[in-house]
C-alpha positions in Angstrom: -5.1 -6.4 -3.5 -6.6 -6.0 -7.0 -4.3 -4.4 -9.5 -7.4 -3.3 -11.2 -8.1 -0.3 -8.6 -8.6 2.6 -10.8 -6.8 5.9 -10.7 -8.9 9.0 -10.2 -8.7 12.4 -11.8 -7.1 13.6 -8.5 -3.9 11.6 -9.5 -1.5 14.2 -10.9 2.2 13.7 -12.2 4.6 16.9 -11.4 7.9 17.1 -13.2 10.7 17.8 -11.3 14.5 17.1 -10.6 15.3 13.5 -9.0 16.7 12.9 -5.6 18.6 9.7 -4.5 17.1 6.9 -2.4 19.8 4.7 -0.9 19.1 1.1 -0.3 18.4 1.9 3.4 16.5 4.9 2.6 14.0 5.9 5.4 10.7 6.3 3.5 8.7 6.3 7.0 6.2 9.4 7.3 7.9 12.7 8.1 5.8 13.1 11.2 5.9 10.1 13.5 2.8 10.7 15.2 0.7 10.8 12.1 -1.8 7.9 11.8 -4.3 6.5 9.6 -7.7 7.9 9.3 -10.7 5.8 8.6 -14.0 7.2 7.8 -16.4 4.4 7.8 -19.7 5.7 8.7 -22.7 4.2 7.1 -24.5 7.6 7.3 -23.8 10.5 5.1 -21.1 12.6 6.2 -19.4 15.5 4.5 -15.7 16.2 4.6 -14.7 19.8 4.5 -11.8 21.9 5.7 -11.6 23.9 8.9 -8.1 25.7 9.1 -5.4 23.2 9.3 -7.9 20.2 10.0 -10.4 18.2 8.3 -14.0 18.7 9.6 -16.4 15.7 9.4 -20.0 16.6 9.8 -23.1 14.8 10.0 -26.8 16.1 10.4 -27.7 16.9 13.8 -24.4 16.3 15.1 -21.4 18.5 15.8 -18.5 18.3 13.4 -15.5 16.3 14.4 -12.1 17.8 13.6 -8.9 15.8 12.5 -5.7 17.8 12.4 -4.2 17.3 9.0 -0.8 17.2 10.4 -1.7 14.0 12.6 -3.2 12.1 9.4 -0.9 9.9 7.2 -3.6 8.6 4.9 -7.1 8.0 4.8 -9.7 5.2 3.9 -13.3 6.4 3.3 -16.4 4.8 2.7 -18.9 5.2 -0.1 -21.2 7.3 2.1 -18.5 10.1 2.6 -18.9 13.3 0.6 -16.0 15.6 0.0 -15.5 18.9 -0.9 -13.1 19.7 -3.3 -11.0 21.7 -1.3 -10.8 19.0 1.3 -9.3 16.9 -1.1 -6.8 19.5 -2.3 -5.6 19.8 1.3 -4.9 16.4 1.6 -3.1 16.2 -1.7 -1.1 19.3 -0.7 0.0 17.5 2.4 0.9 14.3 0.4 -2.2 12.4 2.2 -3.6 9.7 -0.1 -7.2 8.6 -0.2 -8.4 5.3 -0.9 -12.3 4.9 -1.6 -14.5 2.0 -0.8 -17.7 1.4 -2.8 -21.0 0.7 -1.3 -20.2 -3.0 -1.0 -17.1 -2.4 1.0 -14.5 -3.0 -1.8 -11.6 -0.6 -2.7 -12.4 0.9 -6.2 -9.8 3.9 -6.4 -7.4 6.1 -4.9 -6.4 9.7 -5.2 -2.7 9.8 -4.8 -0.7 13.0 -4.3 1.7 14.4 -6.9 5.4 13.2 -6.9 7.3 16.4 -7.3 10.8 15.2 -6.8 11.4 11.5 -8.1 14.1 9.5 -6.6 16.9 7.4 -8.4 14.8 4.3 -7.8 12.2 6.1 -10.0 15.0 6.4 -12.5 16.2 2.9 -12.4 12.8 1.5 -12.8 11.9 3.6 -15.7 15.3 2.5 -17.2 14.3 -1.1 -16.3 11.0 -0.8 -18.0 12.9 -0.1 -21.4 14.0 -3.7 -21.5 11.9 -6.5 -23.3 12.6 -8.7 -20.5 11.3 -6.4 -17.6 8.2 -8.5 -16.6 10.2 -11.5 -15.8 12.7 -9.7 -13.9 10.1 -7.9 -12.0 8.0 -11.1 -11.5 11.2 -12.8 -10.1 11.7 -10.1 -7.7 7.9 -10.4 -6.8 8.4 -14.2 -6.3 11.3 -13.7 -3.9 9.5 -11.3 -1.7 6.6 -13.7 -1.4 9.2 -16.5 -0.6 10.6 -14.1 2.0 7.5 -13.4 3.6 6.8 -17.2 3.9 10.3 -17.9 5.2 10.0 -15.0 7.8 6.7 -16.8 9.2 8.5 -19.9 9.3 11.1 -18.6 11.5 8.9 -16.6 13.7 6.8 -19.7 14.1 9.8 -21.7 15.2 11.0 -19.0 17.5 7.4 -19.0 19.1 7.2 -22.6 19.7 5.1 -23.4 16.9 7.4 -25.0 14.2 5.7 -25.7 10.9 6.4 -29.5 9.7 7.9 -30.1 6.4 4.4 -31.0 4.8 3.2 -27.8 5.9 6.0 -25.7 4.7 5.9 -27.3 1.2 1.8 -26.6 1.0 2.6 -23.1 2.1 5.1 -22.5 -0.3 3.2 -23.7 -3.2 0.2 -21.6 -1.7 1.8 -18.4 -0.9 4.7 -18.1 -3.3 3.9 -19.8 -6.4 0.1 -20.3 -6.7 -0.4 -16.7 -5.2 -0.4 -15.4 -8.7 -3.4 -17.5 -9.7 -5.2 -16.7 -6.3 -8.3 -14.2 -6.2 -7.0 -10.4 -6.2 -8.2 -10.2 -2.6 -8.4 -12.8 0.2 -8.9 -10.2 3.0 -12.2 -8.2 3.4 -12.5 -4.7 1.7 -11.1 -2.6 4.7 -8.1 -4.7 4.9 -7.3 -4.0 1.1 -8.0 -0.6 1.2 -5.9 0.0 4.5 -2.8 -1.6 2.8 -3.4 0.1 -0.3 -3.4 3.6 1.4 -0.2 2.4 3.4 1.4 1.6 0.1 0.3 4.6 -1.8 1.8 6.8 1.2 5.5 5.0 1.0 5.6 4.8 -2.6 5.0 8.3 -2.9 7.6 9.0 0.1 10.2 7.4 -1.9 9.8 9.4 -4.7 8.0 6.8 -7.0 5.0 6.7 -9.2 1.9 4.3 -8.4 2.0 3.1 -11.9 4.7 2.9 -14.5 4.3 2.2 -18.3 6.9 0.0 -19.9 8.3 0.2 -23.5 5.7 -2.5 -24.5 2.7 -0.7 -23.2 2.2 -3.0 -20.3 1.8 -1.2 -16.8 3.9 -2.1 -13.6 1.0 -1.4 -10.8 3.9 -0.7 -8.2 1.6 0.6 -5.3 -0.9 -2.4 -5.8 1.8 -5.0 -6.1 3.6 -3.7 -2.7 -0.1 -3.6 -1.3 -0.6 -7.3 -2.1 2.7 -8.3 -0.4 1.5 -6.5 2.7 -1.7 -8.4 2.5 0.2 -11.7 2.1 2.3 -10.6 5.3 -0.8 -9.7 7.1 -2.6 -13.0 6.3 0.7 -15.0 7.3 0.7 -13.0 10.5 -3.1 -14.0 11.1 -2.1 -17.6 10.8 -3.9 -18.0 7.3 -7.2 -16.7 8.6 -7.6 -13.8 6.1 -9.8 -15.8 3.9 -12.1 -16.8 6.7 -12.0 -13.9 9.2 -15.1 -11.8 9.4 -14.6 -8.8 11.5 -16.5 -5.6 11.9 -15.2 -2.5 10.9 -13.9 -1.5 14.4 -12.4 -4.9 14.7 -10.5 -4.7 11.4 -9.2 -1.3 12.5 -8.0 -2.6 15.7 -6.5 -5.5 14.0 -4.6 -3.2 11.2 -3.6 -1.0 14.1 -2.0 -3.9 15.9 0.1 -4.8 13.0 0.8 -1.1 11.9 4.4 -0.8 12.9 5.5 -4.0 11.3 3.7 -3.5 8.3 5.2 -0.1 8.0 8.7 -1.3 8.3 8.1 -4.0 6.2 6.8 -1.6 3.2 10.0 0.1 4.0 12.0 -2.8 3.4 10.2 -3.9 0.3 11.0 -0.8 -1.6 14.8 -0.8 -0.2 15.2 -4.3 -1.7 13.6 -3.2 -5.0 16.0 -0.4 -5.3 19.1 -3.0 -4.6 17.9 -5.6 -6.8 17.1 -3.1 -9.9 20.4 -1.5 -9.3 22.0 -5.0 -9.4 20.3 -6.0 -12.7 21.1 -2.8 -14.5 24.8 -2.8 -13.4 25.2 -6.4 -14.6 23.5 -5.3 -18.1 25.8 -2.3 -18.3 
């Protein structure tokens, strides 16, 4: 997942009191049946509101309604035109929107405001006041990548597909250490956009900002980093086919839905572990 995704002007930061986020904090959507919405038509479509629903219309075709209560996040193609009130309705209901360009690559996201910040938000803000924050944060990211690879090893062994020692070493080199130098996106644009939307949803529900600015002026792109960890996990689940697999939009959405529950659980666990690690570091320094 590219860390260069731009923030659109719809990204708003709201001040407010903070709430606690425990290590086991449940950051899953409040409405269990809410699902991602993919607006991928190559034809010109207009998204507007129709009461408590989004209305998607095309010329000479009846409009289609999507109840906002059933939508968790949205990925849309460049051919989709949005009315401002439709965007506002999504933001009011904490639904993030990730936008693809004409080439099918994610170029930006609209992230709802975070009215109540969590204690993890406060911990990250304190961490970013230290000169060694990048080293500590990169160590955590590396540990998360190793965790994903080790989990893949275990699942392969349990399924009767053990990974030999040479392949293990190569996987660790490739996915854990060389991953930092790999191209930003190994999967197609729709995979990346969908995982960015998932990350944005959970980051916001955890009371966190998508991007933080450190004392040295550098940025911690939390939502993009979490999305890239999810992308790595998905690539491993597909047994390394992410770089070669070419699928249609329909097939890509089917694959994403197949792994959806596991990716959502992983996203929640990633943020929980970030809370624990940041809390431990700051406790040691204090």
